[in-house]
C-alpha positions in Angstrom: -35.6 7.3 29.1 -37.1 3.9 28.4 -36.1 1.6 30.9 -35.4 -2.2 29.6 -38.2 -4.1 28.3 -38.1 -7.4 30.6 -40.1 -9.1 28.0 -38.4 -9.1 24.6 -38.4 -12.8 23.5 -35.4 -12.2 21.1 -33.2 -11.4 24.1 -30.8 -13.4 26.2 -27.9 -11.6 27.6 -28.8 -8.5 30.0 -26.5 -6.1 32.1 -26.8 -6.2 35.7 -29.0 -3.2 36.0 -31.3 -4.5 33.6 -31.2 -7.9 35.8 -31.7 -6.0 38.5 -34.9 -4.3 37.2 -36.5 -7.5 36.3 -35.8 -8.5 39.8 -37.6 -5.2 41.4 -40.4 -5.9 39.2 -41.2 -9.5 41.3 -39.6 -12.0 38.3 -38.1 -15.4 39.3 -35.5 -15.8 37.0 -32.7 -18.7 36.7 -29.4 -17.0 35.7 -25.9 -17.6 34.3 -22.7 -15.7 33.9 -19.2 -14.9 35.7 -19.1 -15.2 39.5 -18.9 -11.6 40.0 -22.2 -10.7 38.1 -23.8 -12.9 39.5 -22.7 -11.3 43.0 -23.5 -7.9 42.0 -26.7 -8.6 41.8 -29.3 -7.8 44.6 -31.5 -10.3 46.5 -34.5 -11.7 44.8 -36.3 -14.5 43.8 -33.5 -16.0 41.6 -30.7 -18.6 41.4 -28.0 -18.9 39.7 -24.7 -20.5 38.4 -21.4 -19.5 36.8 -20.5 -19.9 33.1 -19.5 -17.2 30.5 -20.9 -19.0 27.4 -23.8 -19.1 26.0 -26.6 -20.3 22.9 -28.6 -16.8 22.9 -32.0 -16.7 20.8 -30.2 -12.7 19.2 -26.7 -14.1 18.3 -26.5 -17.9 18.5 -23.7 -19.3 20.7 -22.2 -16.4 22.5 -19.2 -15.9 24.7 -19.3 -12.8 27.5 -17.9 -11.8 30.5 -20.0 -8.8 31.3 -23.4 -10.2 30.3 -26.0 -12.1 32.6 -28.2 -14.9 30.4 -31.6 -14.9 32.2 -34.3 -17.7 31.8 -37.6 -16.6 33.4 -40.2 -19.1 35.4 -43.7 -19.1 33.4 -46.1 -17.1 34.6 -47.9 -19.6 35.5 -45.5 -21.4 38.0 -44.5 -20.6 41.5 -41.9 -21.1 43.6 -42.8 -24.2 46.1 -39.0 -24.3 47.4 -35.5 -22.8 47.3 -32.4 -23.0 48.9 -29.0 -24.6 49.1 -28.5 -28.2 49.8 -25.0 -30.3 50.9 -24.4 -33.8 50.0 -26.2 -34.8 53.3 -29.4 -33.2 52.7 -29.5 -33.4 49.0 -30.8 -37.1 48.4 -33.9 -36.1 50.1 -34.9 -32.9 48.0 -37.4 -34.5 46.6 -39.5 -34.1 50.0 -39.7 -30.7 49.4 -41.1 -30.1 45.9 -44.8 -29.8 45.1 -47.4 -32.5 44.1 -47.1 -31.3 40.6 -44.5 -29.3 38.7 -40.6 -29.7 38.0 -37.1 -29.1 40.0 -34.4 -27.2 38.7 -31.0 -28.5 40.4 -27.8 -26.4 40.0 -24.5 -27.7 41.2 -20.8 -27.0 41.6 -18.4 -28.7 38.6 -16.2 -31.0 40.4 -18.0 -30.5 43.6 -18.3 -33.5 45.8 -22.4 -32.6 45.5 -21.7 -33.1 41.3 -20.0 -36.1 42.5 -21.9 -37.9 44.9 -25.2 -37.1 42.3 -23.4 -38.4 39.3 -22.6 -41.7 41.3 -25.8 -42.3 43.1 -28.8 -39.8 42.2 -30.8 -42.2 40.5 -30.7 -44.4 44.1 -32.1 -41.2 45.5 -35.8 -41.4 47.3 -38.4 -40.6 45.3 -35.8 -38.8 42.1 -38.8 -39.5 39.4 -41.6 -38.0 41.4 -41.4 -34.7 38.9 -39.3 -33.9 36.0 -35.4 -32.7 37.6 -33.6 -30.8 35.2 -30.4 -28.6 35.7 -27.0 -27.8 34.9 -23.0 -28.1 36.3 -22.0 -25.2 36.6 -18.0 -24.0 35.5 -15.6 -21.1 34.6 -13.9 -19.9 31.7 -11.3 -22.3 30.3 -8.7 -19.7 31.1 -9.8 -18.8 34.1 -9.7 -22.8 35.8 -6.5 -22.6 37.7 -8.0 -20.1 40.3 -11.5 -19.6 39.6 -14.1 -22.2 41.6 -17.4 -23.2 40.0 -20.4 -21.5 42.1 -24.0 -21.5 42.7 -26.3 -19.0 43.6 -29.0 -18.6 46.1 -30.6 -15.0 45.1 -33.1 -15.4 48.2 -30.3 -15.2 50.4 -27.5 -13.6 48.5 -25.2 -17.0 49.2 -22.7 -18.5 46.9 -21.0 -21.6 47.2 -19.0 -23.9 45.5 -19.9 -27.2 47.6 -23.6 -27.2 47.9 -26.6 -27.4 45.3 -28.7 -24.7 44.7 -32.6 -26.3 44.1 -35.4 -24.3 42.8 -38.8 -26.6 42.9 -41.4 -24.9 41.0 -45.5 -25.8 41.4 -47.8 -25.9 38.4 -51.2 -25.7 38.5 -53.4 -28.9 37.9 -54.5 -28.1 34.5 -50.1 -28.2 33.5 -47.7 -30.4 33.6 -44.1 -30.5 32.7 -41.8 -32.8 30.6 -38.1 -33.0 29.9 -36.8 -34.0 26.7 -33.0 -34.3 25.1 -31.2 -33.7 21.9 -28.6 -36.4 22.1 -27.0 -36.2 18.5 -24.5 -39.2 19.5 -24.9 -42.7 18.5 -22.7 -45.5 18.9 -20.4 -47.2 16.3 -22.1 -50.4 15.2 -18.6 -51.2 13.8 -16.5 -50.3 17.0 -15.9 -53.2 19.6 -18.0 -53.4 23.1 -16.1 -51.6 25.7 -17.2 -52.8 29.2 -15.7 -51.2 32.5 -15.7 -54.2 35.1 -12.0 -53.2 36.9 -12.7 -49.7 36.9 -15.6 -47.5 37.4 -16.5 -43.9 38.0 -15.1 -41.0 36.8 -11.5 -42.0 36.1 -10.7 -45.5 35.0 -7.5 -47.3 33.7 -8.3 -51.1 32.6 -11.5 -51.9 29.8 -12.9 -54.9 28.6 -12.8 -54.7 24.9 -15.2 -57.5 23.6 -14.3 -59.2 26.8 -10.9 -58.8 26.9 -8.4 -56.9 29.1 -6.5 -54.0 28.4 -5.6 -50.4 29.5 -8.2 -47.8 27.4 -5.4 -45.2 26.8 -4.0 -48.3 24.4 -7.2 -49.0 23.0 -7.2 -45.7 22.1 -4.0 -45.2 20.8 -4.0 -48.3 18.9 -7.3 -47.5 16.8 -6.9 -43.7 16.5 -10.0 -42.8 18.4 -11.0 -39.4 18.3 -11.9 -38.4 22.0 -14.0 -35.7 21.1 -16.4 -38.5 20.5 -18.2 -39.7 23.4 -18.7 -43.1 24.7 -22.5 -44.3 24.0 -24.7 -46.8 25.7 -28.2 -48.0 26.2 -29.6 -46.9 29.6 -33.0 -48.4 29.0 -34.0 -47.2 25.4 -32.1 -43.2 25.8 -28.7 -43.1 24.5 -26.3 -41.4 27.0 -23.2 -39.9 26.6 -19.8 -40.1 29.0 -17.4 -37.4 27.7 -13.8 -37.4 27.8 -12.2 -35.4 30.2 -8.5 -35.8 30.1 -5.8 -38.4 29.4 -3.2 -38.8 31.3 -0.2 -40.6 29.6 1.9 -40.8 33.1 -0.4 -42.8 34.8 -2.8 -44.5 31.9 -5.9 -43.3 33.1 -8.6 -42.1 31.3 -10.9 -39.4 33.3 -14.8 -38.6 32.1 -17.3 -35.6 32.9 -19.8 -38.6 33.8 -18.8 -41.9 35.3 -18.9 -45.4 33.4 -20.5 -48.1 35.3 -20.0 -52.0 35.9 -23.0 -54.0 33.6 -22.6 -51.4 31.1 -22.0 -51.8 27.0 -20.2 -48.7 25.8 -19.0 -48.1 22.2 -17.8 -44.6 21.0 -20.1 -42.4 18.8 -19.7 -42.0 15.6 -18.7 -38.9 13.8 -21.3 -36.6 12.9 -21.5 -34.2 10.3 -23.4 -30.6 10.7 -23.7 -29.9 14.3 -26.2 -26.7 14.3 -28.5 -28.2 11.4 -28.8 -31.7 13.6 -29.2 -29.9 16.4 -32.4 -27.9 14.8 -34.0 -31.2 12.8 -33.8 -33.1 16.3 -35.4 -30.5 18.3 -38.1 -29.9 15.7 -41.1 -27.5 17.3 -41.2 -28.2 20.8 -44.9 -29.0 22.0 -46.0 -26.1 24.6 -44.0 -23.4 26.4 -40.0 -24.1 27.0 -39.3 -23.1 30.3 -36.1 -24.3 30.9 -32.7 -25.2 28.6 -29.0 -25.9 28.8 -26.5 -27.2 26.3 -22.7 -28.8 26.9 -19.9 -26.5 26.5 -18.1 -29.5 24.7 -20.7 -29.4 21.7 -20.0 -25.7 22.0 -16.2 -25.7 21.3 -15.9 -28.9 19.5 -18.6 -27.9 17.0 -17.8 -24.7 16.9 -21.3 -22.9 17.9 -20.3 -19.6 18.2 -22.3 -17.1 16.0 -24.3 -20.4 15.4 -27.8 -20.9 16.2 -29.3 -24.6 17.2 -32.9 -24.5 16.7 -34.9 -21.8 18.6 -34.0 -22.9 21.9 -31.6 -20.8 24.2 -30.0 -21.6 27.0 -26.8 -21.4 29.2 -23.5 -23.6 27.9 -22.5 -25.8 30.7 -20.3 -28.5 31.9 -22.7 -31.3 32.4 -26.6 -31.3 32.0 -29.0 -32.8 34.2 -31.9 -34.8 33.3 -32.9 -37.0 36.0 -29.4 -38.3 35.7 -26.0 -36.7 35.0 -25.1 -36.3 30.9 -22.7 -35.1 29.0 -22.5 -33.8 25.4 -26.3 -33.1 25.2 -29.1 -30.4 25.1 -31.3 -30.6 28.0 -35.0 -28.7 27.5 -38.3 -28.8 29.7 -41.6 -27.6 28.3 -44.9 -27.0 30.3 -47.9 -28.2 28.2 -51.8 -27.4 30.0 -54.6 -29.2 29.4 
């Protein structure tokens, strides 16, 4: 009987046995799956995080609790450093990386490292020294009350719900990495400007609507706003989303998947049309080799992406995306180009 083919380009999801064979062959992998599947893997050159949702090469959007999503490190790349870092060590992660390469960062959703990175990551020393991409791990919706998002360091066999796993990847001098994002949302310029001066962070109550103080929950209700549409702001030329997580009627507070900041002007996004078609149009044909990608769980759920393809890129469906900073309702991908 022939063994599993670890180099099929039309396959993203594999069994524990197939991934074990890849690791035995010496491949370096970035993995996503349910916790039990990742915990069943042997030690090897891999990092991973929990998610049962994926954008796959073979089936488009997919939900699976018995398969592992596999992304391979490119042949020309090598591991410069890999390990787990806590809140105290993570701000200095850039010092551990190579002169030329990129960093993959996975962090458990709702953990202190997730919160610290979201609030303060852009202030960290040398964060922009090399491309930084990654994702926030999570669990299936029906398991949220009992299971905690995890990350795994395959070299040591450790898992954690309160640390980030970091993979620094080195590239040869004739290659370089580039980060791109696909964000379908643009601000509704007919809507008011929202600013947050009294409340900032992941949870807020008060907002200024065209300068007039009010409760955000009241503004949403009075205007019939669809909170599946994120807040959008211009961050130095890039449109960045802040997706709504929950509305607490009792407290009057609104929670987000990413923080809002003072001094930034936000608007709710315009409605969009055909998600898969728009993703494919914005993505086009990326230049170079796609080495990493991920897409947001909110895109997956709100757009009904199960069974739908969003262009040619496959990746885990995630609970927050990283392209130097924390993003939401966004696709992130990293390509490697050669001189």
